[in-house]
C-alpha positions as a Markdown table, in Angstrom:
| # | Residue | x | y | z |
|---|---|---|---|---|
| 1 | Met | 5.1 | -4.8 | -2.5 |
| 2 | Ser | 1.6 | -3.7 | -2.7 |
| 3 | Asn | 0.8 | -0.9 | -5.0 |
| 4 | Thr | -1.3 | -3.3 | -6.9 |
| 5 | Pro | -4.1 | -1.9 | -9.1 |
| 6 | Val | -7.2 | -1.7 | -7.1 |
| 7 | Ser | -10.9 | -1.7 | -8.0 |
| 8 | Pro | -12.1 | 1.8 | -8.6 |
| 9 | Ile | -14.9 | 3.4 | -6.6 |
| 10 | Leu | -18.0 | 3.1 | -8.8 |
| 11 | Pro | -21.0 | 5.4 | -8.7 |
| 12 | Val | -23.5 | 4.5 | -6.0 |
| 13 | Thr | -26.6 | 3.1 | -7.5 |
| 14 | Gln | -28.9 | 4.0 | -4.6 |
| 15 | Ser | -29.1 | 6.7 | -2.0 |
| 16 | Gly | -26.1 | 6.8 | 0.4 |
| 17 | Pro | -22.7 | 8.3 | 0.8 |
| 18 | Arg | -19.7 | 7.8 | -1.5 |
| 19 | Val | -17.1 | 6.1 | 0.6 |
| 20 | Pro | -13.4 | 6.9 | -0.1 |
| 21 | Leu | -11.2 | 3.9 | -0.6 |
| 22 | Val | -8.1 | 5.7 | 0.6 |
| 23 | Pro | -8.0 | 8.4 | 3.2 |
| 24 | Pro | -8.8 | 12.0 | 2.0 |
| 25 | Leu | -7.3 | 15.0 | 3.8 |
| 26 | Ser | -9.6 | 16.6 | 6.3 |
| 27 | Gly | -9.5 | 19.0 | 9.1 |
| 28 | Ala | -9.5 | 16.1 | 11.6 |
| 29 | Ser | -6.3 | 14.7 | 9.9 |
| 30 | Leu | -4.3 | 17.5 | 11.3 |
| 31 | Arg | -5.7 | 17.7 | 14.8 |
| 32 | His | -3.3 | 16.8 | 17.6 |
| 33 | Gly | -3.7 | 16.7 | 21.3 |
| 34 | Gly | -2.9 | 14.6 | 24.3 |
| 35 | Ala | -2.2 | 11.0 | 23.5 |
| 36 | Val | -2.6 | 11.7 | 19.8 |
| 37 | Asp | 0.7 | 13.5 | 19.9 |
| 38 | Arg | 2.6 | 10.3 | 20.8 |
| 39 | His | 4.0 | 8.6 | 17.7 |
| 40 | Pro | 3.5 | 4.8 | 17.5 |
| 41 | Pro | 6.3 | 2.7 | 16.0 |
| 42 | Ser | 6.6 | 3.1 | 12.3 |
| 43 | Val | 9.1 | 2.4 | 9.4 |
| 44 | Leu | 10.3 | 5.9 | 9.8 |
| 45 | Asp | 12.0 | 4.9 | 13.1 |
| 46 | Ala | 14.7 | 3.2 | 11.1 |
| 47 | Ala | 18.1 | 4.9 | 11.3 |
| 48 | His | 18.2 | 5.9 | 7.7 |
| 49 | Val | 15.2 | 7.1 | 5.6 |
| 50 | Arg | 14.7 | 8.2 | 2.0 |
| 51 | Leu | 11.3 | 9.5 | 1.1 |
| 52 | Val | 10.4 | 8.6 | -2.5 |
| 53 | Thr | 7.3 | 8.6 | -4.6 |
| 54 | Ser | 6.2 | 5.0 | -4.2 |
| 55 | Gly | 7.0 | 1.6 | -2.7 |
| 56 | Arg | 8.0 | 0.1 | -6.0 |
| 57 | Ile | 10.6 | 2.8 | -6.5 |
| 58 | Ala | 12.0 | 2.0 | -3.1 |
| 59 | Ile | 12.3 | -1.7 | -4.1 |
| 60 | Gly | 14.3 | -0.7 | -7.2 |
| 61 | Leu | 16.6 | 1.5 | -5.1 |
| 62 | Ala | 17.1 | -1.2 | -2.6 |
| 63 | Leu | 18.1 | -3.7 | -5.3 |
| 64 | Arg | 20.4 | -1.1 | -6.8 |
| 65 | Glu | 22.0 | -0.5 | -3.5 |
| 66 | Leu | 22.5 | -4.2 | -3.1 |
| 67 | Gly | 24.2 | -4.5 | -6.5 |
| 68 | Val | 21.6 | -7.0 | -7.8 |
| 69 | Arg | 22.4 | -7.7 | -11.4 |
| 70 | Glu | 22.0 | -10.2 | -14.2 |
| 71 | Gly | 22.5 | -13.8 | -13.1 |
| 72 | Asp | 21.1 | -13.0 | -9.6 |
| 73 | Ser | 17.8 | -14.3 | -8.3 |
| 74 | Val | 15.3 | -12.5 | -6.0 |
| 75 | Leu | 12.8 | -14.4 | -4.0 |
| 76 | Leu | 9.3 | -12.9 | -4.1 |
| 77 | Pro | 6.1 | -14.2 | -2.5 |
| 78 | Ala | 3.7 | -16.0 | -4.8 |
| 79 | Tyr | 0.9 | -13.9 | -3.3 |
| 80 | His | 2.0 | -10.5 | -4.6 |
| 81 | Ser | 1.3 | -7.3 | -6.3 |
| 82 | Leu | 2.4 | -7.2 | -9.9 |
| 83 | Ser | 4.2 | -4.0 | -9.3 |
| 84 | Met | 6.9 | -5.6 | -7.2 |
| 85 | Val | 8.2 | -7.7 | -10.2 |
| 86 | Pro | 9.4 | -5.0 | -12.7 |
| 87 | Pro | 12.1 | -3.6 | -10.3 |
| 88 | Val | 13.6 | -7.1 | -10.2 |
| 89 | Leu | 13.6 | -7.3 | -14.0 |
| 90 | Trp | 15.0 | -3.8 | -14.3 |
| 91 | Arg | 18.1 | -5.1 | -12.5 |
| 92 | Gly | 18.4 | -8.0 | -14.9 |
| 93 | Ala | 17.7 | -10.5 | -12.1 |
| 94 | Thr | 15.3 | -13.5 | -12.1 |
| 95 | Pro | 12.2 | -13.4 | -9.8 |
| 96 | Arg | 11.5 | -16.7 | -8.1 |
| 97 | Phe | 8.2 | -17.1 | -6.3 |
| 98 | Tyr | 7.9 | -18.9 | -3.0 |
| 99 | Arg | 4.8 | -20.3 | -1.3 |
| 100 | Val | 2.7 | -18.9 | 1.5 |
| 101 | Asp | 0.2 | -20.8 | 3.7 |
| 102 | Ala | -3.5 | -20.2 | 4.0 |
| 103 | Gln | -3.0 | -17.1 | 6.1 |
| 104 | Ala | -0.3 | -15.7 | 3.8 |
| 105 | Arg | 2.6 | -16.7 | 6.1 |
| 106 | Ile | 5.9 | -17.4 | 4.4 |
| 107 | Asp | 6.6 | -21.1 | 3.8 |
| 108 | Leu | 10.3 | -21.2 | 4.8 |
| 109 | Val | 10.6 | -24.9 | 3.7 |
| 110 | Asp | 9.7 | -23.9 | 0.2 |
| 111 | Val | 12.0 | -20.8 | 0.4 |
| 112 | Ala | 14.9 | -23.1 | 1.4 |
| 113 | Ala | 14.2 | -25.4 | -1.5 |
| 114 | Leu | 14.5 | -22.4 | -3.9 |
| 115 | Cys | 17.8 | -21.2 | -2.5 |
| 116 | Asp | 20.9 | -21.7 | -4.6 |
| 117 | Pro | 24.0 | -19.6 | -5.0 |
| 118 | Ser | 22.2 | -17.2 | -7.4 |
| 119 | Val | 19.7 | -16.1 | -4.7 |
| 120 | Lys | 20.8 | -12.7 | -3.3 |
| 121 | Val | 17.6 | -11.3 | -1.8 |
| 122 | Leu | 14.4 | -12.4 | 0.0 |
| 123 | Val | 11.5 | -10.0 | -0.1 |
| 124 | Ala | 9.0 | -10.6 | 2.7 |
| 125 | Thr | 5.6 | -8.9 | 2.7 |
| 126 | His | 3.7 | -8.0 | 5.9 |
| 127 | Tyr | 0.2 | -8.5 | 4.3 |
| 128 | Phe | -2.5 | -6.1 | 5.3 |
| 129 | Gly | -0.4 | -4.8 | 8.2 |
| 130 | Phe | 0.1 | -8.2 | 9.9 |
| 131 | Pro | 3.7 | -9.0 | 10.5 |
| 132 | Gln | 5.5 | -12.1 | 9.3 |
| 133 | Asp | 7.7 | -14.0 | 11.8 |
| 134 | Val | 10.6 | -11.5 | 11.4 |
| 135 | Ser | 12.9 | -13.3 | 13.9 |
| 136 | Ala | 12.7 | -16.5 | 11.9 |
| 137 | Leu | 13.2 | -14.7 | 8.7 |
| 138 | Arg | 16.2 | -12.8 | 10.0 |
| 139 | Ala | 17.8 | -16.1 | 11.3 |
| 140 | Phe | 17.1 | -17.8 | 8.0 |
| 141 | Cys | 18.7 | -15.1 | 5.9 |
| 142 | Asp | 21.7 | -14.7 | 8.2 |
| 143 | Ala | 22.4 | -18.4 | 8.0 |
| 144 | Arg | 22.5 | -18.4 | 4.2 |
| 145 | Gly | 24.0 | -15.0 | 3.5 |
| 146 | Ile | 20.8 | -13.7 | 1.9 |
| 147 | Thr | 19.7 | -10.1 | 2.2 |
| 148 | Leu | 16.3 | -9.5 | 3.8 |
| 149 | Val | 14.1 | -6.8 | 2.4 |
| 150 | Glu | 10.9 | -6.1 | 4.4 |
| 151 | Asp | 7.9 | -5.1 | 2.2 |
| 152 | Cys | 6.0 | -2.8 | 4.5 |
| 153 | Ala | 3.7 | -1.4 | 1.8 |
| 154 | His | 0.8 | -2.7 | 3.9 |
| 155 | Ala | 2.5 | -2.0 | 7.3 |
| 156 | Phe | 3.7 | 1.5 | 7.7 |
| 157 | Phe | 3.0 | 1.2 | 11.5 |
| 158 | Gly | 3.6 | -1.6 | 13.9 |
| 159 | Glu | 6.3 | -3.6 | 15.6 |
| 160 | Ser | 7.4 | -7.2 | 16.0 |
| 161 | Ala | 9.9 | -8.8 | 18.4 |
| 162 | Gly | 10.2 | -5.5 | 20.2 |
| 163 | Lys | 11.3 | -3.5 | 17.2 |
| 164 | Pro | 9.4 | -1.4 | 14.6 |
| 165 | Leu | 8.5 | -3.2 | 11.4 |
| 166 | Gly | 11.1 | -2.3 | 8.7 |
| 167 | Ser | 14.0 | -2.4 | 11.2 |
| 168 | His | 14.5 | -6.2 | 11.0 |
| 169 | Gly | 15.5 | -6.3 | 7.4 |
| 170 | Asp | 18.7 | -5.1 | 5.7 |
| 171 | Tyr | 16.3 | -2.7 | 3.9 |
| 172 | Ala | 12.6 | -2.0 | 4.0 |
| 173 | Ile | 10.2 | -0.3 | 1.7 |
| 174 | Ala | 6.9 | 1.4 | 2.5 |
| 175 | Ser | 4.0 | 3.1 | 0.8 |
| 176 | Ser | 2.9 | 6.2 | 2.8 |
| 177 | Met | 0.1 | 7.0 | 0.5 |
| 178 | Lys | -1.8 | 3.9 | 1.7 |
| 179 | Phe | -1.9 | 5.3 | 5.2 |
| 180 | Phe | -1.7 | 9.1 | 4.9 |
| 181 | Pro | -4.0 | 11.5 | 3.0 |
| 182 | Met | -1.6 | 12.1 | 0.1 |
| 183 | Tyr | -1.4 | 11.6 | -3.6 |
| 184 | Glu | 2.0 | 10.0 | -3.7 |
| 185 | Gly | 4.6 | 8.8 | -1.3 |
| 186 | Gly | 6.9 | 5.9 | -0.3 |
| 187 | Ala | 10.0 | 5.2 | 1.7 |
| 188 | Leu | 13.2 | 3.3 | 1.6 |
| 189 | Val | 14.6 | 2.7 | 5.0 |
| 190 | Ser | 17.5 | 0.8 | 6.6 |
| 191 | Asn | 18.9 | 0.2 | 10.0 |
| 192 | Arg | 22.0 | -1.4 | 8.5 |
| 193 | His | 23.0 | 0.8 | 5.6 |
| 194 | Ala | 23.5 | 4.6 | 5.5 |
| 195 | Leu | 21.8 | 5.0 | 2.1 |
| 196 | Asp | 24.6 | 7.3 | 1.0 |
| 197 | Gly | 24.1 | 6.1 | -2.6 |
| 198 | Val | 20.5 | 7.3 | -2.7 |
| 199 | Ala | 20.6 | 11.0 | -3.8 |
| 200 | Leu | 17.2 | 12.5 | -4.4 |
| 201 | Arg | 16.0 | 15.7 | -6.0 |
| 202 | Ser | 12.7 | 17.4 | -6.7 |
| 203 | Ala | 10.7 | 16.3 | -9.7 |
| 204 | Gly | 9.9 | 19.9 | -10.4 |
| 205 | Lys | 7.3 | 22.6 | -9.8 |
| 206 | Gly | 4.7 | 20.7 | -11.9 |
| 207 | Phe | 5.0 | 17.6 | -9.8 |
| 208 | Glu | 4.9 | 19.6 | -6.6 |
| 209 | Ala | 1.7 | 21.4 | -7.7 |
| 210 | Lys | 0.2 | 18.2 | -8.9 |
| 211 | Ala | 0.7 | 16.5 | -5.5 |
| 212 | Val | -1.1 | 19.4 | -3.7 |
| 213 | Leu | -4.0 | 19.7 | -6.2 |
| 214 | Ala | -4.6 | 16.0 | -6.6 |
| 215 | Thr | -4.8 | 15.6 | -2.8 |
| 216 | Leu | -7.2 | 18.5 | -2.5 |
| 217 | Glu | -9.4 | 17.4 | -5.4 |
| 218 | Tyr | -9.7 | 13.9 | -3.9 |
| 219 | Ser | -10.7 | 15.4 | -0.6 |
| 220 | Phe | -13.3 | 17.7 | -2.2 |
| 221 | Arg | -14.8 | 14.8 | -4.1 |
| 222 | Tyr | -15.7 | 13.2 | -0.8 |
| 223 | Gly | -17.0 | 16.3 | 1.0 |
| 224 | Arg | -13.9 | 17.2 | 3.0 |
| 225 | Leu | -12.4 | 20.6 | 3.4 |
| 226 | Ala | -15.5 | 22.4 | 2.1 |
| 227 | Pro | -14.4 | 25.9 | 3.1 |
| 228 | Ile | -11.2 | 25.5 | 1.2 |
| 229 | Gln | -13.1 | 24.1 | -1.8 |
| 230 | Ala | -15.3 | 27.2 | -1.8 |
| 231 | Leu | -12.3 | 29.5 | -1.7 |
| 232 | Leu | -10.6 | 27.6 | -4.5 |
| 233 | Ala | -13.6 | 27.1 | -6.8 |
| 234 | Leu | -12.6 | 29.7 | -9.3 |
| 235 | Pro | -8.9 | 29.0 | -9.3 |
| 236 | Met | -9.5 | 25.2 | -9.7 |
| 237 | Arg | -11.8 | 25.8 | -12.7 |
| 238 | Ala | -9.1 | 28.0 | -14.2 |
| 239 | Lys | -6.5 | 25.4 | -13.4 |
| 240 | Asp | -8.5 | 22.7 | -15.3 |
| 241 | Ala | -8.7 | 25.0 | -18.4 |
| 242 | Val | -5.0 | 25.7 | -18.3 |
| 243 | Trp | -4.1 | 22.1 | -17.8 |
| 244 | Arg | -6.2 | 21.0 | -20.8 |
| 245 | Arg | -4.3 | 23.5 | -23.0 |
| 246 | Ile | -0.9 | 22.3 | -21.6 |
| 247 | Lys | -1.7 | 18.7 | -22.3 |
| 248 | Ala | -2.9 | 19.5 | -25.8 |
| 249 | Ala | 0.3 | 21.4 | -26.6 |
| 250 | Arg | 2.9 | 19.0 | -25.0 |
| 251 | Pro | 3.8 | 15.5 | -26.0 |
| 252 | Ala | 2.0 | 12.8 | -24.1 |
| 253 | Thr | 5.2 | 11.6 | -22.3 |
| 254 | Ala | 5.9 | 15.1 | -21.1 |
| 255 | Ala | 2.4 | 15.6 | -19.8 |
| 256 | Thr | 2.2 | 12.3 | -18.0 |
| 257 | Ala | 5.6 | 12.7 | -16.4 |
| 258 | Leu | 4.2 | 15.2 | -13.9 |
| 259 | Ala | 3.3 | 12.3 | -11.6 |
| 260 | Pro | 4.3 | 8.6 | -11.3 |
| 261 | Gly | 1.9 | 5.9 | -12.5 |
| 262 | Ser | 1.8 | 4.4 | -9.0 |
| 263 | Ser | -0.3 | 7.4 | -7.9 |
| 264 | Asp | -3.0 | 6.3 | -10.4 |
| 265 | Ser | -2.9 | 2.6 | -9.3 |
| 266 | Asp | -1.1 | 1.1 | -12.3 |
| 267 | Ala | 1.7 | -1.5 | -12.1 |
| 268 | Ser | 4.3 | 0.4 | -14.1 |
| 269 | Phe | 7.9 | 1.0 | -13.1 |
| 270 | Asp | 9.2 | 4.2 | -14.5 |
| 271 | Thr | 13.0 | 4.6 | -13.9 |
| 272 | Arg | 12.7 | 8.4 | -14.3 |
| 273 | Trp | 11.4 | 8.5 | -10.7 |
| 274 | Leu | 14.3 | 6.6 | -9.1 |
| 275 | Asp | 16.1 | 9.9 | -8.2 |
| 276 | Lys | 13.0 | 11.9 | -7.3 |
| 277 | Arg | 12.0 | 12.6 | -3.8 |
| 278 | Ser | 8.5 | 12.7 | -2.5 |
| 279 | Ser | 6.8 | 16.1 | -2.8 |
| 280 | Leu | 7.2 | 18.7 | -0.1 |
| 281 | Phe | 3.5 | 18.6 | 0.5 |
| 282 | Ala | 3.6 | 14.8 | 1.2 |
| 283 | Arg | 6.7 | 15.2 | 3.4 |
| 284 | Gln | 5.0 | 17.9 | 5.5 |
| 285 | Leu | 1.9 | 15.7 | 5.9 |
| 286 | Leu | 4.1 | 12.9 | 7.3 |
| 287 | Lys | 5.1 | 15.3 | 10.0 |
| 288 | Arg | 1.8 | 17.0 | 10.7 |
| 289 | Val | -0.8 | 14.3 | 10.4 |
| 290 | Ser | -1.4 | 12.5 | 13.7 |
| 291 | His | 0.2 | 9.1 | 13.6 |
| 292 | Ala | -1.5 | 7.9 | 16.7 |
| 293 | Arg | -4.9 | 8.8 | 15.3 |
| 294 | Ile | -4.2 | 6.8 | 12.2 |
| 295 | Val | -3.4 | 3.7 | 14.2 |
| 296 | Ala | -6.2 | 4.0 | 16.7 |
| 297 | Leu | -9.0 | 4.6 | 14.2 |
| 298 | Arg | -7.8 | 1.9 | 11.7 |
| 299 | Arg | -7.8 | -0.6 | 14.5 |
| 300 | Arg | -11.2 | 0.5 | 15.7 |
| 301 | His | -12.7 | 0.3 | 12.3 |
| 302 | Tyr | -11.1 | -3.0 | 11.6 |
| 303 | Leu | -12.6 | -4.5 | 14.8 |
| 304 | Arg | -16.0 | -3.0 | 14.1 |
| 305 | Leu | -16.0 | -4.6 | 10.6 |
| 306 | Gln | -15.0 | -7.9 | 12.1 |
| 307 | Glu | -17.9 | -7.6 | 14.5 |
| 308 | Ala | -20.4 | -6.5 | 11.8 |
| 309 | Leu | -19.5 | -9.4 | 9.5 |
| 310 | Ala | -19.2 | -12.1 | 12.1 |
| 311 | Gly | -21.6 | -15.0 | 11.3 |
| 312 | Gln | -22.4 | -13.8 | 7.8 |
| 313 | Pro | -22.7 | -16.7 | 5.4 |
| 314 | Gly | -19.9 | -17.9 | 3.2 |
| 315 | Cys | -17.2 | -15.7 | 4.6 |
| 316 | Arg | -14.6 | -15.3 | 7.4 |
| 317 | Pro | -11.8 | -12.9 | 8.1 |
| 318 | Leu | -8.4 | -13.8 | 6.7 |
| 319 | Phe | -6.9 | -13.3 | 10.1 |
| 320 | Glu | -8.6 | -14.7 | 13.2 |
| 321 | Arg | -7.7 | -11.8 | 15.4 |
| 322 | Leu | -6.1 | -8.3 | 15.4 |
| 323 | Pro | -3.0 | -8.6 | 17.6 |
| 324 | Asp | -1.9 | -5.7 | 19.8 |
| 325 | Gly | 0.2 | -3.1 | 17.8 |
| 326 | Val | -1.0 | -4.1 | 14.4 |
| 327 | Cys | -2.2 | -1.2 | 12.2 |
| 328 | Pro | -4.2 | -2.7 | 9.3 |
| 329 | Trp | -4.1 | -1.4 | 5.8 |
| 330 | Leu | -7.5 | -2.9 | 4.9 |
| 331 | Phe | -9.9 | -5.5 | 6.3 |
| 332 | Pro | -9.3 | -8.7 | 4.3 |
| 333 | Leu | -12.3 | -11.1 | 4.1 |
| 334 | Leu | -12.2 | -14.6 | 2.7 |
| 335 | Val | -15.4 | -15.1 | 0.6 |
| 336 | Asp | -16.4 | -18.5 | -0.8 |
| 337 | Asp | -18.4 | -17.1 | -3.8 |
| 338 | Ala | -16.1 | -14.1 | -4.2 |
| 339 | Asp | -16.8 | -13.3 | -7.8 |
| 340 | Ala | -20.5 | -13.1 | -7.3 |
| 341 | Val | -20.2 | -11.1 | -4.1 |
| 342 | Phe | -17.7 | -8.8 | -5.7 |
| 343 | Glu | -20.1 | -7.9 | -8.5 |
| 344 | Arg | -22.9 | -7.2 | -6.0 |
| 345 | Ile | -20.6 | -5.0 | -4.0 |
| 346 | Lys | -19.5 | -3.1 | -7.1 |
| 347 | Ala | -23.1 | -2.6 | -8.1 |
| 348 | Leu | -23.9 | -1.2 | -4.6 |
| 349 | Gly | -21.0 | 1.3 | -4.9 |
| 350 | Val | -19.0 | -0.2 | -2.0 |
| 351 | Pro | -15.2 | 0.4 | -2.3 |
| 352 | Val | -13.3 | -2.9 | -2.4 |
| 353 | Val | -9.8 | -4.2 | -3.2 |
| 354 | Arg | -8.9 | -7.6 | -4.7 |
| 355 | Phe | -5.2 | -7.6 | -3.8 |
| 356 | Ala | -3.1 | -9.8 | -6.1 |
| 357 | Glu | -6.2 | -10.6 | -8.2 |
| 358 | Thr | -3.7 | -11.0 | -11.1 |
| 359 | Leu | -0.5 | -12.9 | -10.4 |
| 360 | Trp | 2.7 | -12.9 | -12.5 |
| 361 | Pro | 2.6 | -15.3 | -15.5 |
| 362 | Gly | 3.5 | -18.8 | -14.4 |
| 363 | Val | 2.5 | -18.2 | -10.8 |
| 364 | Asp | -0.5 | -20.5 | -10.5 |
| 365 | Ala | -2.0 | -23.2 | -8.2 |
| 366 | Ala | 0.7 | -25.6 | -9.1 |
| 367 | Arg | 3.4 | -23.2 | -7.8 |
| 368 | Cys | 1.4 | -22.1 | -4.8 |
| 369 | Pro | -2.2 | -23.3 | -4.2 |
| 370 | His | -2.8 | -20.9 | -1.3 |
| 371 | Ser | -1.7 | -17.9 | -3.3 |
| 372 | Ala | -4.0 | -18.9 | -6.1 |
| 373 | Tyr | -6.9 | -19.3 | -3.6 |
| 374 | Leu | -6.2 | -16.0 | -1.8 |
| 375 | Ser | -5.9 | -14.1 | -5.1 |
| 376 | Arg | -9.5 | -15.2 | -6.0 |
| 377 | His | -11.2 | -15.2 | -2.7 |
| 378 | Val | -9.9 | -12.2 | -0.6 |
| 379 | Leu | -12.1 | -9.1 | -0.8 |
| 380 | Ala | -10.6 | -6.3 | 1.2 |
| 381 | Phe | -12.5 | -3.2 | 2.5 |
| 382 | Pro | -11.3 | 0.2 | 3.8 |
| 383 | Cys | -10.8 | 0.7 | 7.5 |
| 384 | His | -8.8 | 3.9 | 7.3 |
| 385 | Gln | -8.9 | 6.8 | 9.8 |
| 386 | Glu | -10.9 | 9.2 | 7.6 |
| 387 | Leu | -14.1 | 7.2 | 7.4 |
| 388 | Arg | -17.0 | 9.2 | 8.7 |
| 389 | Glu | -19.5 | 7.4 | 10.9 |
| 390 | Ser | -22.2 | 7.6 | 8.3 |
| 391 | Glu | -19.9 | 6.3 | 5.6 |
| 392 | Phe | -18.7 | 3.4 | 7.8 |
| 393 | Ala | -22.2 | 2.4 | 8.8 |
| 394 | Trp | -23.5 | 2.5 | 5.2 |
| 395 | Met | -20.5 | 0.5 | 4.0 |
| 396 | Cys | -21.0 | -2.2 | 6.7 |
| 397 | Ser | -24.7 | -2.6 | 6.0 |
| 398 | His | -24.1 | -2.9 | 2.2 |
| 399 | Ile | -21.4 | -5.4 | 2.6 |
| 400 | Val | -23.8 | -7.5 | 4.7 |
| 401 | Lys | -26.4 | -7.0 | 2.1 |
| 402 | Ala | -24.1 | -8.2 | -0.7 |
| 403 | Leu | -23.1 | -11.3 | 1.3 |
| 404 | Ala | -26.6 | -12.3 | 2.2 |
| 405 | Ala | -28.0 | -11.9 | -1.4 |
């Protein structure tokens, strides 16, 4: 899955807007009308859904539902987020890493070579929102009696082979906070299992308040919801003072338990969140934020980035085209001199993600040369629906500047 730690947004060193890496909540987020009201296919179209706090928690729940235990093996992609491995270890199972090709497509020949009687689960990641060949994966797993788990952390929206992503696997996991303006949120879904064993409860009033306040604070930071910010200025200052006193008086574990680590982009797996549902605020946003707007604007921004960067030296898109129906998470760019360009981009204050920059120990070029290459050379940029025109234009021009330097 893909709650990998991401590069923070650094202070801008020259005049220009601060560009949000993930979508902040704005007034436009909640506007519906006409075609915007029609919901595109998403993982929520699966028959059974449980809304949790992160994708990694959903992985742990899926493995628990499957009865994965010590002695079992789980097949994971060599090109991966570190956060997808701890749920496997929590179940006492052994992660085995399979190869991908130069465009991050699953190497089924290598997967077959890894299969033995201990293999119970294959986890397949739809990188950056681009689907794997789900029909081939489904046939492969059915022929071998292996459970297929779709990792839709990058692919909340989209379809393949005439069905929504997430509905081909025995289970699927998703990360709603990558696509919606929310502080936390994930999903476990299944078309094949009722999820009766997944009973969830609230994480408490502190968590519910944290989910609201963190979402608002992030939006205020990037100039959204200004009237609400003005109304809440005094209460927010009072909240900060109270929160400092609470943290000083409580043990560190109690204070940090108000929110999962996944919301702060670390790779931890805290089992205390396994029975916690997503906040009421996040669940309401899933219903009220326009799904069609998310898809339409992400596709538009992706295509504009592709056009803006076409012909720039030493780089090329990871994917040659944006197929119909694909809703991208980010715009992944293969860069020859990625380390130098990354440093220039950071210095300019442009938000950027190096997905899978750190791979699990032992996963190297000998295990999968393409994964090693992708982890070092893919720089990914935001294309989310809440980018303002001024922010988008500034980001494009500064990416071009960093590439040309």
